[in-house]
N, C-alpha and C positions, 0 to 999 in steps of 0.2 A: 668447548661449547656450553656459551651459557642456556637455561632455562629457558627465555625467551626464543633465541638462534634454535632450541631443540624443536618446542612446539609449534618453530614456524616451518621447520624441515620438513615434519611429519604431519600437519597440514596441506604441505606441496605435493607430499610424495605420490606417485604416479599410481598406488593403489590407494591412496582416501581421495584423490582429487576423482578419478574413474568408480569408484564407489560412490561417492556424491552425484557424480552427472548420473550414472544410471537410475540410482534411489529417483532421482528430481525428472528425469526424466518421464519415468514410469509412473511419478505421481501426477505429473499433466495428463497422461493420458488415462488416468484413475477419475481427474475432476469430470472430464469430457466424456465418457462412458457411460452414462443417462443420455444426450443428445441424441436427437433425430438428426436426420442431416440436411434438413430445413434450418435446423439451430446452430447451425454451423457459421453459415451466409450471410444471414442480416444483419445490418447494421442499425442500429435505432436513432443515431446522435453519432456527430462526429467526432465528439471524443470517445465516443462508445464503440472500439475494435468488432469485427466477426471472430469467432471462437477461430473459424479456419486462418484468419489474419495469426491469429497470437500462435499456432503451432505451426503457419510456416515461418513467422517472424524470428521465433526464437533459434529456429534449425538457419535461419539466414544468418544469422551474429553470429553463430561456432564456424558458418562456413567462409565468412567472411573474416571473422577475425584472427581464426586458429586456422583453418585447412586451408585455405585461400591463400596465408602470410606463411607457413610455416613448414606444410608440405609438398616438396620442390613436386611438380607434374599433377597435383589436382587437379580434377576436372567435373564441373559444377554436373550435377541430374540435368537441371536448367537452367543454361546463364540467364534467362528471362526473369527470373526470379526474385535477381538482385536489385530488380528497377520494383518488381510490384513487392517485396516484402521489407525493403528499406523502410526504417521510419522516418526518421532526422540526420543521419548521421549525415551530411552535406559534402566530408572530406571523401567518402567512398562511391558518388555518382549521387544524380538528382532521381530521388524518391517517389513512386504514383501519388498521386493527391490522395490526401490522409481522407478526406469528407467524402472518395466515391471509393474507401475500401468494400464496401459492400455492394457495389455491381461486379465485384469480380466474380461470375458462377464460373468461370475458370482459369485456373485450374478448379479441379473439382476435388471433394473433399477428400474420396481416396486417393487421387495426386498427392494429396499435402499431407498425407501419411505416409505415401512413400516414399514420400521427398525425408520426411524426419527418419523413419528406416536407413535410409540412405546415407545421412549424416550419422545418425547413430553409431552404424558398422564403419564407417571413415575414420570416424573421433575414437573409436575403441582400438583400432587399431593404429591410428598415430598416439595417441596415452602408450600404449604398450610398447609400441617398436621406436619413437624415435630417439633420438641419443641426447645424452645430459647435458649435453651444450644447448641445443635446443630447446631443453627443456624448463633451462633455467630460463628462458625467456618467456615460454608458454606455459607455463604453468596458473601464472597468475593470470594470464587472461582468459583461462579455461574457468578459472574461480569466479571472475568475473560477470560469463556468460553462466555458470550455474547461476548464482544469486541472481541476475538479469531474468533467469527464466522463473526463479521462485516470483520476483513482482508481477512478472506476468501471469502466471497461475494464479496472484490476486485479482489482478483484472480480468482475469475470463470468468470470475466469479460475479466482480463488480458490473462487467458489461453486462452478460446473461442476464443478471439480475435485473436491469432495467432493462433490458430488451423483453422478459415473457412477463413484467408489469403493463406492456404497452397492449399484452392480448388481454379482451376481455374474460378469457377463460381463467385468468391468475393460474398458470400450469405451474406442478409441483417440478421442481429439478431434482429432487431426494427430499424420500423422508428421512424429517430426524424428527423425535419426541421432540413437544416444550418440555423444556427443564423445570417444576413447578416450584416455584419461586417464593422464598418469605420475604415478609417487610420487611424491607432494610429501615437501620436506623436513621437518624434524621443526622444532617453533615454534621461531621466534626472538623474543627480548623488545625492542620498541624504549622507549630509555628519556626520559621528557621531565622537563625541571625544576621543580619549584613556581615560581608567581608569580603577579600579575594576568594574567589573558589575558582578550580579547574574543569574548563569544559574542550570538546571534543578530544579526538582517541589520541589514544597514543601509539596506536601503528602494531599492536602486538597481537592481534587477532582481524579478519577481514573485515575491511570497511571499504568503502567509496569516498571518493576525494572531496569532499562536500564536506566530510566528517573531520576534518585539519583543515592547520597545524592544530594541535591541542596546546593550548591559550589560557590566559589569566584573565578573567575577568572582575568588577565588583558588581555585587548586589546588594540592594538593600533590604531592610527587614522585611518578612513577609509571610502570608498563612499560605497556605494551602488545604486545599478540601480531600476529604482520606479518600473518596471514591467520587466515580461520573456522577452525573444527573441524569436521574430516573427521568422514562417517562410519563409520569406520574407529576413530576415535579414540570415538566415543560408542558402538561396537559395546562396547571395551573396559569401559569405564562400565557398561554392563547385562552384562557376561559379570562381572563384578566384584562384580554384585548389587546395582547403583546403585540399579534399584526396587524392592530388599528394603530396603533399609535406612536408616534411618527420622531416623537424625544427620545426615544430607545436606541434609533434605530443611525448609524451612520449615513451619511445623503444616498452614497450610489449602494448602499442595502437598502435603504428605503424605496429608491426609483426601483432597484431590482423585483421588489414585494409588490409592486404596485404593477411593473409591466409583467410579471410572471403570474400573478396573482393566486401567492405563497398565502396558503392559511394553514397550514401544518408541515410536518416533517416530508418528506418524500415518502412516498409509498404509504402514506395513511390518509386513509377514506372512513366514511362513514355507510354502515350496515343499518336498517331499520334504529337507526338514533344510535348506535355503538359506533366506539371508534374500532376502526382493524388497519391492520398491518399487515403490506405484501411482504411475505420472506420466502428464500429461495424452497421452504420446505410448502407453500400457499399460504391463503390468507390466513391468518387469527386475530383473537380479539388481542387488541394493546394490554398488553401487561404491564402494570404501573411499577413495579422492581427494577423491569431491565432496563440498564443504560441507554436516553434515546439517542438516536442514529440516524443515518441521513442526514446532516443536518450542514448548512452552509458553516463558514466563518462570519457571514453575515447576521445568522443567526444565532452563533453563541455565542456572538458579543453584545446582541440586543438580551439575549437572555439573561447577560451576565450585566448589564449594566439596569435591566430589571431588578435584578436583585442584588443591587445595590455592590456589585463587586467585581470584577476584570477576568480577564482570561490571562494565563500565565506567560511569563519569557519563557521561550526555549531556555533558557540559560538557568531561569529558576526550575523548571522542571525537572532539568537535567541535572542541577544540584539534590533537589529533593529527591531522587531517583537512587541518590548513594549507591548503595551495594546490595539495592532490593534484587532476589532472586529471580531471572525471567521464569516466572510461572504465569499461568492464566489462560483464558479461551483462546485458543488459535485454532486454525483451521484443520489441525492435526487431531482433534476435538472431533471434526465431523459435523459437528452443531448447526456451522454456519450461519449463528445469529451471534448476537449479544444475550450473556445469562446475567444475574442480577450478583450483586458485591456479598461476598463470603461476611461473616461479623467476627471473622478474626485477625484477620492482618492490619496492622494503625494507620496504612499505606495502599488504601486498595485498587487493584485494575490498575493498576500503571501501566500492565502490560497484557495484550490482546483487549477482547471486546470491539471495542473501537480506538479510530486514532483520535487521538485531543489535541484540536486545536491551541495552536501556541498566539500571542498578540505579537510573532517575531516575523519582519520581514524575511523573505528568506532571501536571503547574502551573503557573501562569499566574508567564511572570519577573517581575520587580518594576518597578512602574508600568503592568504591561498593559490596555493596555485593546481592548473588543471592538470587530468592524464596527458602527457604528449596527444600527438597525432589527432584519427580519428575519435579514440575513446574517451577523450578529452571534451566531448559533443556532450559527455552523457548526462551531466550537471549543469557544469558550469552555464552554460549559456541562456538556464533558464530563471537564474538568480537576478527577477524584475516582476513586478505583480502577482507574487505570491505570497501564500505565507506556509510558514513551518508547523506542521503538526507530527507528533512523538508515540509514540509506544506499542505502536501495532496493533491490531484487528482481528477479531473471526476469523477473518477470510487473508491472514497472514500466518505465514509456516513458524515455529516457533525457531526454527536453528539458523532464519532470514537475521532478526530481530536483534538488535541492541541495546545501551542506555544510550549510545550517542547516534542512532541512528536520524537523519535528518529529513522525512517525507514531505513533501510540498505540492500545493491546491491553489489553484485562483479563487477566490473570498465569495464566488456563488457557487463555486462544486458541492453539489448534492449525492451526486450516485455511488460515492466511495461510502464504507463503514466511516465514520466520523462522530465526534460525539463530542462534551464538554465538560471540563473540569475549571473551576474555580479558583480565583484566587484574591488574595487581597493584603 
């Protein structure tokens, strides 16, 4: 057995998968620990789901794709949940209307936790007792479910932040001391030579189908900024009339600015003449050294044009990332907010802090093939009208991110922890 086969076998062993399953499910419970019952139910906009729905949906995933498929005689605790808590998997049945998830006062929060406990019990029994023959097919599906829940852990935080920000009380989700930052150095530019580069995942670790196939592509000479753009630098753009000058904006972006009345990043506001921002630890003054976050693609692109630069392509980002160790400010740090760049690394903040917008449309790689069946709806059907982000954020689990990970959102999305890295 090769080293790659050995690693794959260990990664998908019953012991490894069960340990991962239990750890991730417990961490979800940890993230919602500070919430009051009322916090679980409200849906502040269509794109942000109630915390209760996330808890139930991630359980529905295991029930639908694992227990219902691989465990003979499995009985759901509540068959109707398949309708309420399906998201967009049309091959498994018609889902409840997304925009109305916040209208579901029933099932109650208590009942959703009972549902999670039931699925946990059934999953542990299944993993422990299933035959090796069944395990060969089920293991990779459970692994997808584990990573799927990590995605929803991040959504719990971003959706909850959007919800709490609508409240004039500006409630604190969890107390976390602001990390005192030092002045960051001026932007440095790292040069990369043109050539054929390898992009995409080779498949020797967990991946989503949109990261495949591994392939070669040509990149021109380019330079990449050594760190993320700070709130101070973005404030300069604002004070220079960035939101009032149409030449910096894409047409659709300028229309969005006018329609939505954008004057600053999401969660920024003025109090007594001072710029403040809402964080998951409450309102605090803007730290000029921290990376600017909650920026749309339109804003990132306009800032880049104002600076005489551009955003990187996802191919440039992945190539530049090289063999950089996956270290950074992740959700594991319990900080829930971006932090200022250190002065040590040559190329800083490639992982964690904020997702980095690229100028690449979210589209399939050459010869891309989605997973068969309903799981093929996971990524492929969204490959239109969205842009790729890379690197993870302060709401991402360290064990969930990798160099080839392709996140994607619409150009006007701002409620995610998204930021800016320049290229030229």
